[in-house]
N, C-alpha and C positions, 0 to 999 in steps of 0.2 A: 342904906340905900334901898329903895323899893324895887319892885319888879320892873322888868324891861320887856317891851314888845318890839322886836326887830321887824320892820316892814320891808318886804320885797316889793319891787315896783308893780308887779301884776295886781297885788291886793289893793294898793292905793289907787291904781288906775281904774280898777273895777268900782271902787267906792266913789271916786271922783266922777267917772262917766255917768254914774247914777245920781250925781248932784248931792251927795251926802256930806258936804263940807261942814255944815252946821253940826251934823250928828257926830262927825269925827271930833270936833271941838268939845261937844258935850261928853263924849266917851272919855276923852282925855281928862276932863274935869273930875270925873268920878273914879278914874284909875289912879291907884296909889303907886305911881312909878313914871317911867319915861317911854315915849314913843320915839324910837331911833331909826334913822335911815343911814346907810353907808354912803360914801362918796359916789360909788358906782350907781347906787339906786337914785341918788340925787341927779346924776347926769341923765338917767333914763326918764325920770318923771318931771324934771324941771329944766335942766340946761338944754337938752335937745328939743323938747316941746316949745320952748321960748323962741327957737329959731325956725319953727314951722307954723305957718298961718293956721293950719287945720287944728293944731293942738295948743296954740298959744294961750288961749283963755284958761284951759285946765292947768297949764304950766304956771300961769300967773297966780291962780288960786292956791295951788300947792306950794308955791314960793311964799305966799302970804302965811300959810301954816308954819313954814320953817321960820319966817321972820318973827312970828308971834311965839315961837318956841313950843308950839303944839307938837311939831316934829323937831327933833334935834339930831345933831351929828355925834358920832362916837367920841369926839373930843370932850363933850360934856360929861362923859364917863371917865375921862382921863386916858382914853385909848387913842393912839395915833393912827393915821392912815398907813404909815409905814408898817406898823405891826400887823394891821389887817391885810395889807397887800401881800406880805410874806406868806401868811396863812392861806389867803385866797388862791395864790398861785399853786400852793401845795395841793389844795383841795381840787382845783381844776385839773391838774395833772393826774392826780390819782383817780378821780371820778371818770374822766374821759379816756382812761386806759383800762378800766375795769372790765368792760364788755367788748367782745370782739366777734364780728360777723364777716365771714368770707375773707378772713385775714386782715380786716380793717377795724380799727378801734371805733366804737360808737360814741359820738359826741352827745353827752346827756346833760351837761350843765354849762351855763355861761357865767361870766364874772359877777353879774349882779346877784344871782342866787348864791354863788359860791362865797361872795363877800358877806352875805347874811349868815351862812354857815360858819364862816371864819370868825365873825364877831361873836356868835353864840358860843363857839368853842372857847374863845378867850374869856368870855364872861363865866362860863362853866368852871374854868380853872380858877377864877377869882371868887367862886361860890356865890355869884350873883344870879338870882333866879331870872330866867328869861324864856321867851317863846318866840318862834319865828312865824310871822303872818305871811303865808305863801299859798297861792292858789294853784300853782303849777304842780300837777300830779307826780311827775317824774322825780322832782326834788324831794317830795314828801315820802315816796316809796323808797328812795335811796336811803333816807334816814330811818325809816321805820321797818321796812322789810325788803332789803336789797335783793334777796333771792327771788322776789316776785318780779323784779325788772327783767331777770333772765327769761322768765316765762312769758312776760309781756312782749319782749323783743322777738322771741321765737314765734309767737302768734302773728305779730305785725309784719315781720320780715320773711316769714316762711322759710327759715333756714336755721341751721344749728348755731347756737350761741356758746361761745367759750367765755368763761368769766374767771377773773382772778379773785377767788373767794377770800383770800387773805386780806383783800382791800376792804371788805365789809366792815371790819372793826373800826375803820376810820370814820364811819358815819353813824356810830351809835351814840346815844345820849342827847340827841336833839329832840325838842318838843315843837310841835307845829299847831297852828290854827289857820283857818281859812276866812275869807271875807264873809262866808256864810255864817260862821260862828260869831263873827263880830256884829253882823246885822241882827242876829238873834239876840245878842246882848242889848243892842240898841232898842229892839222891840220890847224885851222883857223889862228894861229899865225905863220904859216910856220916854225915850230920848228923841223920838220922832213925833212931831205934832200932826198926826193924821188919825182920824177916827174911822176905822173900818174893820170889819171882821175878816177882810181879805188882805190886811196889811202884811202879816207875816209871810203869806204865800207870795205876795207881790215883791217883798224884799228879797226873799230867797231866789225867786226866778230872775229878778233883776240882776243879781250878781252872777247867777249861773250863765245868763246870756252875755255877760261881759267878761267871761273867761274863768270863772270859778269852777273847778273840777268837782261837781257834786251831781249825783244822780237823782232822778225823779223819786226813786225809792227812799233815798236819804232825806229828801225834802219832806216826804210823807211822814217819816219817822220823827223829824224835828218838829213838824207841826203837831204831832201827837203829844210831844213833850210840852210844846208851847201852850 
């Protein structure tokens, strides 16, 4: 089996709101593996939008990607929703009880992001190479440097933060990419049919303004590489 990219809802919403559906298809064509969404993510990007006039068109276009098997569900990997649900609940409970401010637990993760972490953990145990496409900063920090969340909450909430540091080990071993890295690949592989010296800049700022957590400094650094 090839590699797997597990898409969180925010990343796909960022790409879809910028009209990059053709580019998602082209990216999948050159990727030696699968683009997977969990049931929770499907509900967020397809099921709910189809019931809302404001987002119905994007929901229909993302549903078409699922119908065409550009996006697939975990069952295509032989992994059941029941298995993911069990691990998702465990991750939600641990993550949302790890940091405490003024005697109250800080809610840091929802079921959508947690389901992506759950599927990644299951795939890691099966030795299947995978990466989670997530734009939300908190989830990435939780997996990469959970101790930095303690500092972040202290600055944002202006209060002392208690943390259950023994929980940090539950969030090790995850790999992440953002929509910014995905559009960089789209640019480098010439998957977007636009001729302009400003194209990379436009792509990076497009996803930034649609929710990708990327700084102006990071954009400058990526453009230097590009």
